[in-house]
C-alpha positions in Angstrom: 6.3 -11.2 0.3 5.2 -8.4 2.6 7.1 -5.9 0.6 5.0 -6.4 -2.6 2.0 -4.2 -1.5 4.4 -1.4 -0.5 6.2 -1.5 -3.8 3.0 -1.5 -5.7 1.6 1.4 -3.7 4.8 3.3 -4.3 4.7 2.6 -8.0 1.1 3.7 -8.2 1.9 6.9 -6.3 4.8 7.7 -8.6 2.5 7.1 -11.7 -0.2 9.3 -10.3 2.3 12.1 -9.5 3.6 11.8 -13.0 0.1 12.1 -14.5 -0.8 15.0 -12.3 2.3 16.9 -13.4 2.5 16.0 -17.1 -1.0 15.4 -18.4 -1.9 17.5 -21.4 -5.2 18.7 -19.7 -3.2 20.5 -17.1 -0.7 22.1 -19.5 1.8 19.3 -19.9 3.5 18.3 -23.2 1.5 15.6 -25.0 4.6 13.9 -26.5 6.4 13.9 -23.1 3.3 12.4 -21.5 3.1 9.6 -24.1 6.8 8.9 -23.7 6.3 8.7 -19.9 3.3 6.4 -20.2 5.4 4.1 -22.4 8.2 4.0 -19.8 5.7 3.1 -17.0 4.1 0.4 -19.2 7.6 -1.0 -20.0 8.6 -1.1 -16.4 5.4 -2.9 -15.4 6.1 -5.7 -17.9 3.8 -7.7 -20.1 0.1 -7.7 -19.2 -1.2 -10.9 -17.7 -4.0 -12.7 -19.2 -7.1 -13.5 -17.2 -5.8 -13.9 -13.7 -7.9 -14.0 -10.6 -8.0 -11.0 -8.2 -5.8 -12.9 -5.7 -3.1 -13.8 -8.2 0.0 -11.5 -8.7 -0.2 -9.3 -11.8 -4.0 -9.2 -11.8 -5.4 -6.2 -13.7 -8.7 -5.3 -12.2 -9.9 -3.6 -15.4 -9.3 -6.5 -17.8 -12.8 -8.0 -17.6 -15.5 -7.1 -20.2 -18.1 -4.5 -19.2 -21.8 -5.4 -19.5 -24.6 -2.9 -19.5 -28.2 -3.7 -18.4 -30.8 -2.8 -20.9 -33.6 -0.6 -19.7 -36.8 0.1 -21.4 -36.5 3.6 -22.8 -38.8 6.5 -22.7 -41.9 7.3 -20.7 -43.1 3.6 -20.6 -39.9 2.5 -18.9 -40.1 5.3 -16.4 -43.6 4.5 -15.5 -42.8 0.8 -15.1 -39.9 1.5 -12.8 -42.0 4.0 -10.8 -44.7 1.4 -10.3 -42.2 -1.3 -9.3 -40.7 1.1 -6.7 -44.2 2.0 -5.4 -45.1 -1.7 -4.9 -42.0 -2.6 -3.0 -42.3 -3.1 0.8 -40.7 -0.4 2.9 -36.9 -0.9 3.6 -37.4 0.2 7.2 -39.4 -2.0 9.5 
């Protein structure tokens, strides 16, 4: 079981090296890049569904992303400025 993190780190390093060398933004061939991505995805196997961070196969980017709504414009800026001004100091 102790070999799993080493294998994952090695696979991640191989994938990053591939991307650095073949990405279209750095002059690589787009078709070759897509084919390489497909090979890496195929080697990784099917994606797991909703596993916890401690379980094997967990993908840390599979959760939905939530954005906090802020009041736009000048009114929101003034409100945030007043809230910051009324806070006690962080250093005592």
